[in-house]
C-alpha positions in Angstrom: 1.7 15.9 -18.5 2.7 13.1 -21.2 1.6 9.2 -19.0 4.7 7.5 -17.6 5.6 4.1 -18.9 8.5 1.9 -17.2 8.6 -1.4 -19.9 11.4 -4.1 -18.9 12.0 -7.7 -20.4 13.9 -10.7 -20.5 16.7 -11.4 -23.1 14.7 -12.9 -25.1 12.2 -9.2 -25.7 15.6 -6.6 -26.1 14.7 -6.2 -29.7 11.0 -5.8 -29.2 11.6 -3.6 -26.1 13.9 -1.1 -28.2 11.6 -0.9 -31.1 8.4 -0.3 -28.4 10.4 2.1 -26.1 11.3 4.3 -29.4 7.3 4.1 -31.0 6.5 5.7 -27.5 8.5 8.2 -26.9 8.0 9.7 -30.8 4.2 8.9 -29.6 5.2 12.0 -26.5 5.1 9.3 -23.4 7.8 10.0 -21.0 9.0 5.8 -20.6 11.5 4.6 -18.5 12.9 1.3 -19.9 14.2 -0.7 -17.1 16.2 -3.5 -18.4 17.7 -5.1 -19.2 20.5 -3.3 -22.0 21.5 -6.5 -24.2 20.4 -10.0 -24.8 22.9 -11.8 -22.6 20.2 -14.6 -20.7 18.5 -12.9 -17.4 15.5 -14.2 -15.2 12.4 -12.3 -16.3 11.3 -13.2 -13.0 13.5 -10.1 -11.8 12.1 -7.7 -14.1 8.9 -8.7 -13.4 9.1 -7.5 -10.1 10.9 -4.8 -10.6 8.4 -3.5 -13.5 6.1 -3.6 -10.2 7.9 -2.3 -7.8 7.3 1.2 -10.2 4.2 0.9 -10.8 3.2 0.1 -7.2 5.1 2.5 -6.1 4.0 5.9 -8.1 7.3 6.1 -10.4 5.4 5.1 -13.2 1.2 5.1 -15.1 1.5 2.2 -16.7 3.8 -0.7 -17.3 4.6 -2.5 -20.9 5.8 -6.1 -20.0 7.5 -8.5 -22.4 9.4 -11.4 -23.0 9.3 -14.9 -25.1 5.9 -15.6 -24.2 4.6 -12.9 -22.4 3.5 -15.1 -19.8 6.4 -15.4 -17.4 6.6 -11.8 -16.8 2.8 -11.5 -16.5 2.7 -13.9 -14.0 5.9 -12.0 -11.9 4.0 -8.9 -12.4 0.5 -9.9 -10.9 2.3 -11.6 -7.9 2.5 -7.5 -6.9 -1.2 -6.5 -5.8 -0.7 -2.9 -6.7 -0.6 -4.7 -11.0 -3.2 -5.9 -12.8 -1.1 -7.1 -15.7 -2.5 -8.0 -18.9 -0.9 -10.8 -21.0 -2.2 -9.5 -25.0 -2.0 -10.3 -28.5 -3.9 -8.6 -30.7 -5.4 -4.9 -30.4 -9.0 -6.6 -29.0 -7.5 -7.8 -26.1 -5.8 -4.8 -25.1 -8.8 -2.9 -25.4 -10.6 -5.0 -23.3 -7.7 -5.3 -20.2 -8.2 -1.1 -20.1 -11.8 -0.9 -20.4 -13.2 -4.1 -18.9 -9.9 -4.9 -15.8 -8.4 -1.4 -15.7 -5.3 -3.6 -16.3 -2.3 -0.8 -15.4 0.2 -3.2 -17.1 -0.1 -4.9 -21.1 2.3 -8.1 -21.5 3.3 -9.2 -24.5 5.5 -12.3 -26.2 8.4 -11.1 -28.7 8.6 -14.9 -29.9 4.7 -14.3 -30.7 3.7 -11.2 -32.2 5.8 -9.3 -34.2 6.7 -5.1 -34.0 3.9 -3.6 -35.8 1.2 -5.8 -33.6 2.3 -4.4 -30.9 2.6 -0.8 -31.4 -1.7 -1.7 -32.3 -1.7 -3.4 -28.5 -0.6 -0.3 -27.1 -2.2 2.2 -29.3 -5.6 0.1 -27.9 -4.1 -0.1 -24.6 -2.9 3.4 -23.8 -6.3 5.1 -25.8 -9.2 3.3 -24.0 -9.9 4.6 -20.4 -11.9 2.3 -17.4 -15.2 1.7 -18.3 -16.0 1.6 -14.7 -19.2 0.3 -13.3 -20.3 -2.9 -13.0 -16.7 -3.7 -14.1 -15.3 -1.6 -11.1 -16.6 -4.2 -8.4 -14.7 -6.7 -10.6 -11.6 -4.7 -9.5 -12.1 -4.1 -6.7 -12.8 -8.1 -6.1 -9.0 -8.9 -7.3 -7.7 -5.8 -4.9 -9.7 -7.8 -2.2 -9.7 -12.2 -2.7 -9.7 -13.0 0.6 -13.4 -10.7 1.3 -15.0 -11.4 -2.0 -13.9 -15.8 -1.8 -17.1 -16.8 -0.5 -19.4 -14.8 -2.3 -18.9 -17.3 -4.9 
């Protein structure tokens, strides 16, 4: 069964979203485009929250989030405790996001990364498994900050 991937952006990243949606589908992924449909100005938090809700509900296995810088939409997504969204700009950070942090959403900035580098980041992200082991404890702490804050 193909991985289910939800993808969302703001107006600044609609073109990159289209390129990456096609690329993912060509590589056998089941992709849901959550919008927006055009380059008309929209607010990135709304699309970040929409993507986070799809991940949290289990409607998608992973997410791809895009905005001009990748920063705003990643902040919005990370407000949902079920999401671990990592802003990446090259394949090594995408690999670490999966292997060390068990990220379930990858974010990129359309004004900062080209289509080929973005594809390379997706390839690294989706071909990397979570390493578990010592990283599992840390990922668990991300989900329970109240319980772990006094351990530092």
